[in-house]
A tleap script that builds the chain and sets N, CA, C and O, in Angstrom:
source leaprc.protein.ff14SB
mol = sequence {
  NMET PRO LEU THR SER LYS MET VAL SER SER
  THR LEU ASN ARG TRP LEU ARG PRO GLU VAL
  TYR LEU LEU PHE ALA ALA VAL GLY ALA ALA
  VAL GLY ILE CYS GLY MET GLN LEU ALA ARG
  ASN ILE CYS THR ASN PRO ASP VAL ARG PHE
  THR LYS GLU ASN ARG ALA ALA GLY VAL LEU
  GLU ASN PHE ALA GLU GLY GLU ARG TYR ALA
  GLU HIE SER LEU ARG LYS PHE VAL ARG ASN
  ARG ILE PRO GLU ILE MET PRO SER ILE ASN
  LYS PHE PHE SER ASP PRO CASN
}
set mol.1.N position { 78.401 105.948 155.907 }
set mol.1.CA position { 77.964 107.301 156.516 }
set mol.1.C position { 78.870 107.744 157.724 }
set mol.1.O position { 78.746 107.361 158.887 }
set mol.2.N position { 80.147 108.946 157.051 }
set mol.2.CA position { 80.805 109.221 158.347 }
set mol.2.C position { 80.260 109.800 159.053 }
set mol.2.O position { 79.179 110.370 158.908 }
set mol.3.N position { 81.164 109.722 160.244 }
set mol.3.CA position { 80.536 110.265 161.601 }
set mol.3.C position { 81.146 111.997 161.500 }
set mol.3.O position { 82.252 112.499 161.302 }
set mol.4.N position { 79.988 112.441 161.711 }
set mol.4.CA position { 80.635 114.090 161.424 }
set mol.4.C position { 80.177 114.525 162.990 }
set mol.4.O position { 79.372 114.059 163.796 }
set mol.5.N position { 81.385 115.989 162.995 }
set mol.5.CA position { 81.571 116.253 164.617 }
set mol.5.C position { 80.210 116.961 164.751 }
set mol.5.O position { 79.969 117.229 165.928 }
set mol.6.N position { 79.243 117.343 163.883 }
set mol.6.CA position { 78.037 117.697 164.544 }
set mol.6.C position { 77.096 116.412 165.083 }
set mol.6.O position { 76.140 116.606 165.834 }
set mol.7.N position { 77.437 115.227 164.663 }
set mol.7.CA position { 76.351 114.102 164.935 }
set mol.7.C position { 77.294 113.536 166.144 }
set mol.7.O position { 76.641 112.931 166.995 }
set mol.8.N position { 78.445 113.597 166.346 }
set mol.8.CA position { 78.776 113.092 167.747 }
set mol.8.C position { 79.105 114.380 169.043 }
set mol.8.O position { 79.539 114.146 170.171 }
set mol.9.N position { 78.801 115.543 168.553 }
set mol.9.CA position { 78.515 116.441 169.858 }
set mol.9.C position { 76.717 116.181 170.129 }
set mol.9.O position { 76.197 116.209 171.244 }
set mol.10.N position { 76.254 116.026 169.315 }
set mol.10.CA position { 74.695 115.956 169.179 }
set mol.10.C position { 74.418 114.474 170.149 }
set mol.10.O position { 73.725 114.742 171.130 }
set mol.11.N position { 74.660 113.574 170.098 }
set mol.11.CA position { 75.222 112.207 170.505 }
set mol.11.C position { 75.153 112.993 172.211 }
set mol.11.O position { 74.256 113.223 173.022 }
set mol.12.N position { 76.694 113.220 172.146 }
set mol.12.CA position { 76.872 113.350 173.404 }
set mol.12.C position { 76.129 114.040 174.490 }
set mol.12.O position { 75.827 113.667 175.624 }
set mol.13.N position { 75.929 115.071 173.886 }
set mol.13.CA position { 74.814 116.018 174.505 }
set mol.13.C position { 73.465 115.379 174.994 }
set mol.13.O position { 72.805 115.918 175.884 }
set mol.14.N position { 73.030 114.073 174.310 }
set mol.14.CA position { 71.562 113.697 174.555 }
set mol.14.C position { 72.331 112.738 175.855 }
set mol.14.O position { 71.736 112.923 176.916 }
set mol.15.N position { 73.464 111.809 175.974 }
set mol.15.CA position { 73.791 111.080 176.469 }
set mol.15.C position { 74.526 111.414 177.795 }
set mol.15.O position { 74.360 110.859 178.881 }
set mol.16.N position { 75.596 112.699 177.409 }
set mol.16.CA position { 76.498 112.688 179.142 }
set mol.16.C position { 75.752 114.153 179.195 }
set mol.16.O position { 76.127 115.295 178.930 }
set mol.17.N position { 74.419 113.535 179.698 }
set mol.17.CA position { 74.182 114.647 181.244 }
set mol.17.C position { 74.095 114.172 182.606 }
set mol.17.O position { 74.121 113.008 183.007 }
set mol.18.N position { 73.996 115.182 183.215 }
set mol.18.CA position { 74.175 114.996 184.629 }
set mol.18.C position { 73.011 114.110 185.213 }
set mol.18.O position { 73.322 113.458 186.210 }
set mol.19.N position { 71.670 113.977 184.735 }
set mol.19.CA position { 70.719 113.091 185.149 }
set mol.19.C position { 71.257 111.711 184.443 }
set mol.19.O position { 70.421 110.819 184.587 }
set mol.20.N position { 72.116 111.400 183.909 }
set mol.20.CA position { 72.304 110.149 183.271 }
set mol.20.C position { 73.432 109.370 183.698 }
set mol.20.O position { 73.861 108.350 183.160 }
set mol.21.N position { 74.009 110.142 185.049 }
set mol.21.CA position { 75.598 109.528 185.532 }
set mol.21.C position { 75.390 108.307 186.294 }
set mol.21.O position { 76.168 107.354 186.295 }
set mol.22.N position { 73.948 108.410 187.153 }
set mol.22.CA position { 73.543 107.357 188.215 }
set mol.22.C position { 73.737 105.975 187.395 }
set mol.22.O position { 74.411 104.954 187.531 }
set mol.23.N position { 72.726 106.515 186.409 }
set mol.23.CA position { 72.562 105.020 185.519 }
set mol.23.C position { 73.664 104.595 184.752 }
set mol.23.O position { 73.928 103.402 184.605 }
set mol.24.N position { 74.237 105.398 184.316 }
set mol.24.CA position { 75.969 105.199 184.094 }
set mol.24.C position { 76.554 103.792 184.950 }
set mol.24.O position { 76.711 102.630 184.575 }
set mol.25.N position { 76.782 104.440 186.202 }
set mol.25.CA position { 77.235 104.218 187.415 }
set mol.25.C position { 76.742 102.965 187.533 }
set mol.25.O position { 77.588 102.082 187.672 }
set mol.26.N position { 75.420 102.595 187.513 }
set mol.26.CA position { 74.411 101.412 187.766 }
set mol.26.C position { 74.860 100.435 187.121 }
set mol.26.O position { 75.046 99.261 187.443 }
set mol.27.N position { 75.057 101.107 185.999 }
set mol.27.CA position { 75.150 99.708 184.582 }
set mol.27.C position { 76.730 99.617 185.061 }
set mol.27.O position { 77.016 98.520 185.542 }
set mol.28.N position { 77.433 100.248 185.030 }
set mol.28.CA position { 78.916 99.672 185.548 }
set mol.28.C position { 79.455 99.153 186.300 }
set mol.28.O position { 80.588 98.685 186.193 }
set mol.29.N position { 78.529 99.117 187.518 }
set mol.29.CA position { 78.582 98.127 188.824 }
set mol.29.C position { 77.957 97.098 188.320 }
set mol.29.O position { 78.291 95.957 188.635 }
set mol.30.N position { 77.147 97.299 187.626 }
set mol.30.CA position { 76.605 95.478 186.991 }
set mol.30.C position { 77.487 94.700 186.490 }
set mol.30.O position { 77.986 93.628 186.832 }
set mol.31.N position { 77.623 95.506 185.501 }
set mol.31.CA position { 79.062 94.694 184.315 }
set mol.31.C position { 80.085 94.669 185.784 }
set mol.31.O position { 79.577 93.592 186.094 }
set mol.32.N position { 80.717 94.834 186.520 }
set mol.32.CA position { 81.894 94.872 186.880 }
set mol.32.C position { 81.743 93.613 188.058 }
set mol.32.O position { 82.710 93.063 188.586 }
set mol.33.N position { 80.186 93.270 188.359 }
set mol.33.CA position { 79.507 92.232 189.117 }
set mol.33.C position { 79.604 90.657 188.038 }
set mol.33.O position { 79.945 89.512 188.335 }
set mol.34.N position { 79.344 90.995 187.311 }
set mol.34.CA position { 79.355 90.217 186.527 }
set mol.34.C position { 80.905 89.722 186.090 }
set mol.34.O position { 81.119 88.513 186.003 }
set mol.35.N position { 81.658 90.401 185.899 }
set mol.35.CA position { 82.703 90.543 185.442 }
set mol.35.C position { 83.701 89.703 186.276 }
set mol.35.O position { 84.390 88.794 185.813 }
set mol.36.N position { 83.693 90.086 187.460 }
set mol.36.CA position { 84.371 89.536 188.816 }
set mol.36.C position { 83.848 88.110 188.787 }
set mol.36.O position { 84.714 87.266 189.018 }
set mol.37.N position { 82.413 87.577 188.516 }
set mol.37.CA position { 82.055 86.681 188.908 }
set mol.37.C position { 82.606 85.599 187.852 }
set mol.37.O position { 83.116 84.497 188.055 }
set mol.38.N position { 82.331 86.290 186.647 }
set mol.38.CA position { 82.935 85.375 185.594 }
set mol.38.C position { 84.944 84.708 185.593 }
set mol.38.O position { 85.702 83.798 185.260 }
set mol.39.N position { 84.842 85.897 186.178 }
set mol.39.CA position { 86.965 85.911 186.420 }
set mol.39.C position { 87.028 84.741 187.390 }
set mol.39.O position { 87.851 83.846 187.196 }
set mol.40.N position { 86.089 84.706 188.555 }
set mol.40.CA position { 86.317 83.855 189.653 }
set mol.40.C position { 86.151 82.394 189.043 }
set mol.40.O position { 87.067 81.572 189.045 }
set mol.41.N position { 84.856 82.155 188.510 }
set mol.41.CA position { 84.445 80.960 187.805 }
set mol.41.C position { 85.786 80.530 187.261 }
set mol.41.O position { 86.357 79.570 187.779 }
set mol.42.N position { 86.395 81.269 186.114 }
set mol.42.CA position { 87.166 80.534 185.593 }
set mol.42.C position { 88.587 80.480 186.106 }
set mol.42.O position { 89.443 79.716 185.659 }
set mol.43.N position { 88.756 81.290 187.009 }
set mol.43.CA position { 90.000 81.151 187.640 }
set mol.43.C position { 90.009 80.258 188.716 }
set mol.43.O position { 90.976 79.508 188.852 }
set mol.44.N position { 88.798 80.222 189.731 }
set mol.44.CA position { 88.792 79.099 190.672 }
set mol.44.C position { 87.963 77.925 191.004 }
set mol.44.O position { 87.856 77.311 192.065 }
set mol.45.N position { 87.338 77.730 189.731 }
set mol.45.CA position { 86.077 76.499 189.658 }
set mol.45.C position { 86.665 75.083 189.686 }
set mol.45.O position { 87.221 74.573 188.714 }
set mol.46.N position { 86.547 74.657 190.533 }
set mol.46.CA position { 87.348 72.905 190.332 }
set mol.46.C position { 86.925 72.452 189.010 }
set mol.46.O position { 87.796 71.730 188.525 }
set mol.47.N position { 85.534 72.662 187.957 }
set mol.47.CA position { 85.006 71.783 187.374 }
set mol.47.C position { 85.442 72.846 186.058 }
set mol.47.O position { 84.739 72.679 185.061 }
set mol.48.N position { 86.133 73.537 185.983 }
set mol.48.CA position { 86.905 74.465 184.630 }
set mol.48.C position { 88.146 73.789 184.971 }
set mol.48.O position { 88.609 73.541 186.084 }
set mol.49.N position { 88.840 73.403 183.197 }
set mol.49.CA position { 90.185 73.104 183.180 }
set mol.49.C position { 90.871 73.394 181.791 }
set mol.49.O position { 90.218 72.986 180.830 }
set mol.50.N position { 91.623 73.789 181.609 }
set mol.50.CA position { 92.387 74.122 180.216 }
set mol.50.C position { 93.021 73.398 179.899 }
set mol.50.O position { 92.855 73.331 178.681 }
set mol.51.N position { 93.919 72.535 180.270 }
set mol.51.CA position { 94.498 71.588 179.776 }
set mol.51.C position { 94.233 70.810 179.247 }
set mol.51.O position { 93.031 70.669 179.471 }
set mol.52.N position { 94.698 69.741 178.292 }
set mol.52.CA position { 94.333 68.639 177.632 }
set mol.52.C position { 94.508 67.395 178.688 }
set mol.52.O position { 93.789 66.395 178.707 }
set mol.53.N position { 95.501 67.637 179.476 }
set mol.53.CA position { 95.711 66.731 180.462 }
set mol.53.C position { 94.375 66.572 181.422 }
set mol.53.O position { 93.794 65.488 181.481 }
set mol.54.N position { 93.936 67.699 182.153 }
set mol.54.CA position { 93.104 67.943 182.842 }
set mol.54.C position { 91.895 67.708 182.607 }
set mol.54.O position { 91.091 67.403 183.488 }
set mol.55.N position { 91.562 67.843 181.145 }
set mol.55.CA position { 90.440 68.051 180.944 }
set mol.55.C position { 90.182 66.540 180.289 }
set mol.55.O position { 89.013 66.325 179.969 }
set mol.56.N position { 91.240 65.360 180.030 }
set mol.56.CA position { 91.151 63.973 180.132 }
set mol.56.C position { 90.952 63.302 181.248 }
set mol.56.O position { 90.328 62.246 181.150 }
set mol.57.N position { 91.360 63.680 182.394 }
set mol.57.CA position { 90.889 63.075 183.908 }
set mol.57.C position { 89.277 62.937 183.822 }
set mol.57.O position { 88.876 61.917 184.383 }
set mol.58.N position { 88.513 63.546 183.383 }
set mol.58.CA position { 87.535 63.289 183.452 }
set mol.58.C position { 86.451 64.238 184.769 }
set mol.58.O position { 86.419 65.458 184.926 }
set mol.59.N position { 85.891 63.475 185.325 }
set mol.59.CA position { 84.972 64.060 186.242 }
set mol.59.C position { 86.043 63.833 187.974 }
set mol.59.O position { 86.297 62.735 188.469 }
set mol.60.N position { 86.349 64.797 188.386 }
set mol.60.CA position { 86.977 64.212 189.763 }
set mol.60.C position { 85.854 64.270 191.016 }
set mol.60.O position { 84.878 65.000 191.188 }
set mol.61.N position { 86.400 63.230 191.774 }
set mol.61.CA position { 86.221 62.951 193.210 }
set mol.61.C position { 86.560 63.946 194.427 }
set mol.61.O position { 86.382 63.588 195.592 }
set mol.62.N position { 87.058 65.214 194.090 }
set mol.62.CA position { 87.816 65.608 194.487 }
set mol.62.C position { 86.701 66.331 195.626 }
set mol.62.O position { 86.222 67.316 195.064 }
set mol.63.N position { 86.179 66.193 196.903 }
set mol.63.CA position { 85.142 67.340 197.304 }
set mol.63.C position { 85.588 67.720 198.244 }
set mol.63.O position { 84.817 67.771 199.202 }
set mol.64.N position { 86.757 68.087 198.420 }
set mol.64.CA position { 87.231 68.913 199.341 }
set mol.64.C position { 87.364 70.674 198.702 }
set mol.64.O position { 87.093 71.772 199.189 }
set mol.65.N position { 87.910 70.216 197.410 }
set mol.65.CA position { 88.059 71.591 196.531 }
set mol.65.C position { 86.644 72.114 195.854 }
set mol.65.O position { 86.626 73.047 195.051 }
set mol.66.N position { 85.573 71.465 196.238 }
set mol.66.CA position { 84.517 71.938 195.827 }
set mol.66.C position { 83.920 72.584 196.487 }
set mol.66.O position { 83.596 73.701 196.083 }
set mol.67.N position { 83.425 71.999 198.147 }
set mol.67.CA position { 83.372 72.695 199.753 }
set mol.67.C position { 84.314 73.668 199.296 }
set mol.67.O position { 83.657 74.570 198.776 }
set mol.68.N position { 85.646 73.944 199.232 }
set mol.68.CA position { 86.298 75.134 199.148 }
set mol.68.C position { 85.703 76.465 198.395 }
set mol.68.O position { 85.637 77.615 198.830 }
set mol.69.N position { 85.247 75.884 196.994 }
set mol.69.CA position { 84.761 76.882 196.017 }
set mol.69.C position { 83.426 77.213 197.135 }
set mol.69.O position { 83.280 78.196 197.861 }
set mol.70.N position { 82.694 76.217 196.998 }
set mol.70.CA position { 81.286 76.708 197.435 }
set mol.70.C position { 81.128 77.225 198.577 }
set mol.70.O position { 80.060 77.836 198.620 }
set mol.71.N position { 81.867 77.273 199.802 }
set mol.71.CA position { 81.871 77.972 201.242 }
set mol.71.C position { 83.057 79.003 200.769 }
set mol.71.O position { 84.230 78.640 200.852 }
set mol.72.N position { 82.617 80.639 200.140 }
set mol.72.CA position { 83.534 81.550 200.005 }
set mol.72.C position { 83.620 82.352 200.715 }
set mol.72.O position { 82.414 82.439 200.945 }
set mol.73.N position { 84.073 83.133 201.361 }
set mol.73.CA position { 84.327 84.318 202.198 }
set mol.73.C position { 83.029 85.095 202.065 }
set mol.73.O position { 82.781 85.393 203.233 }
set mol.74.N position { 82.402 85.416 201.575 }
set mol.74.CA position { 81.095 86.028 201.103 }
set mol.74.C position { 79.899 85.243 201.770 }
set mol.74.O position { 78.941 85.739 202.363 }
set mol.75.N position { 80.127 84.094 201.574 }
set mol.75.CA position { 78.647 83.423 202.185 }
set mol.75.C position { 79.312 83.133 203.489 }
set mol.75.O position { 78.421 82.809 204.274 }
set mol.76.N position { 80.389 83.107 204.027 }
set mol.76.CA position { 80.833 83.130 205.306 }
set mol.76.C position { 80.378 84.317 206.259 }
set mol.76.O position { 80.206 84.437 207.472 }
set mol.77.N position { 80.260 85.153 205.125 }
set mol.77.CA position { 80.409 86.214 206.215 }
set mol.77.C position { 78.842 86.812 206.142 }
set mol.77.O position { 78.567 87.828 206.780 }
set mol.78.N position { 77.936 86.202 205.417 }
set mol.78.CA position { 76.493 86.542 205.792 }
set mol.78.C position { 75.452 85.268 206.229 }
set mol.78.O position { 74.261 85.234 206.538 }
set mol.79.N position { 76.511 84.245 206.096 }
set mol.79.CA position { 75.520 83.333 207.018 }
set mol.79.C position { 74.857 82.880 208.305 }
set mol.79.O position { 74.187 81.868 208.514 }
set mol.80.N position { 75.281 84.091 209.301 }
set mol.80.CA position { 74.707 84.178 210.497 }
set mol.80.C position { 74.097 85.253 210.677 }
set mol.80.O position { 73.856 85.478 211.863 }
set mol.81.N position { 73.624 86.285 209.700 }
set mol.81.CA position { 73.362 87.845 209.799 }
set mol.81.C position { 72.064 87.511 209.163 }
set mol.81.O position { 71.743 86.599 208.400 }
set mol.82.N position { 71.240 88.749 209.818 }
set mol.82.CA position { 69.615 88.697 209.378 }
set mol.82.C position { 69.725 89.235 208.140 }
set mol.82.O position { 70.571 90.029 207.727 }
set mol.83.N position { 68.569 88.615 207.435 }
set mol.83.CA position { 68.667 88.938 205.473 }
set mol.83.C position { 67.283 90.102 205.185 }
set mol.83.O position { 66.096 90.050 204.863 }
set mol.84.N position { 68.632 91.431 205.642 }
set mol.84.CA position { 67.363 92.626 205.847 }
set mol.84.C position { 68.393 93.587 205.487 }
set mol.84.O position { 69.510 93.645 206.003 }
set mol.85.N position { 67.934 94.351 204.548 }
set mol.85.CA position { 68.827 95.472 203.448 }
set mol.85.C position { 68.882 96.488 204.477 }
set mol.85.O position { 70.074 96.611 204.760 }
set mol.86.N position { 67.993 97.494 205.369 }
set mol.86.CA position { 66.899 98.333 206.074 }
set mol.86.C position { 66.231 97.980 207.385 }
set mol.86.O position { 65.048 98.125 207.693 }
set mol.87.N position { 67.464 97.371 208.255 }
set mol.87.CA position { 66.257 96.618 209.198 }
set mol.87.C position { 66.008 97.613 210.359 }
set mol.87.O position { 66.044 97.114 211.484 }
set mol.88.N position { 65.752 98.991 210.262 }
set mol.88.CA position { 65.460 99.545 210.764 }
set mol.88.C position { 64.220 100.187 209.753 }
set mol.88.O position { 63.359 100.788 210.395 }
set mol.89.N position { 64.088 100.160 208.825 }
set mol.89.CA position { 63.009 101.095 208.111 }
set mol.89.C position { 62.102 99.548 207.594 }
set mol.89.O position { 61.348 99.607 206.623 }
set mol.90.N position { 62.257 98.501 208.208 }
set mol.90.CA position { 61.314 97.178 208.557 }
set mol.90.C position { 60.986 97.418 209.392 }
set mol.90.O position { 59.772 97.619 209.365 }
set mol.91.N position { 61.600 97.592 210.663 }
set mol.91.CA position { 61.068 97.558 211.833 }
set mol.91.C position { 60.072 98.662 211.911 }
set mol.91.O position { 58.916 98.541 212.317 }
set mol.92.N position { 60.622 99.721 211.492 }
set mol.92.CA position { 59.570 101.209 211.506 }
set mol.92.C position { 57.739 100.525 210.392 }
set mol.92.O position { 56.616 100.764 210.835 }
set mol.93.N position { 57.874 100.078 209.624 }
set mol.93.CA position { 56.917 99.484 208.720 }
set mol.93.C position { 55.846 98.418 209.693 }
set mol.93.O position { 54.671 98.344 210.053 }
set mol.94.N position { 57.081 97.723 209.812 }
set mol.94.CA position { 56.233 96.214 210.366 }
set mol.94.C position { 55.708 96.289 211.542 }
set mol.94.O position { 54.651 95.659 211.514 }
set mol.95.N position { 55.968 96.896 212.936 }
set mol.95.CA position { 55.853 97.410 213.923 }
set mol.95.C position { 54.389 98.042 214.292 }
set mol.95.O position { 54.321 99.270 214.356 }
set mol.96.N position { 53.271 97.301 214.527 }
set mol.96.CA position { 52.386 97.915 214.788 }
set mol.96.C position { 51.824 99.062 215.935 }
set mol.96.O position { 50.700 99.562 215.999 }
set mol.97.N position { 53.212 99.336 216.960 }
set mol.97.CA position { 53.091 100.245 217.925 }
set mol.97.C position { 53.422 101.625 217.039 }
set mol.97.O position { 53.411 102.727 217.587 }
savepdb mol mol.pdb
quit
């Protein structure tokens, strides 16, 4: 069944409304975060090896490289922070005064 201009127009009118923009942005951000994590794992994970020589090495005992991978900059940034997203709202609702 070929797509006619009427069918395409109907689909665009249904999905490309201002109410749906936020949904597209949220899904786009989630896909971007997943893509970033996938690229990070492929490029910097010490357990991922592409060449035949590296795969033949077996299990590596390089703990320094694994530590560098696990202790990334985001983890170092949030290590000493309070785990709250909105501390003022949390304080408002949890403070009995």
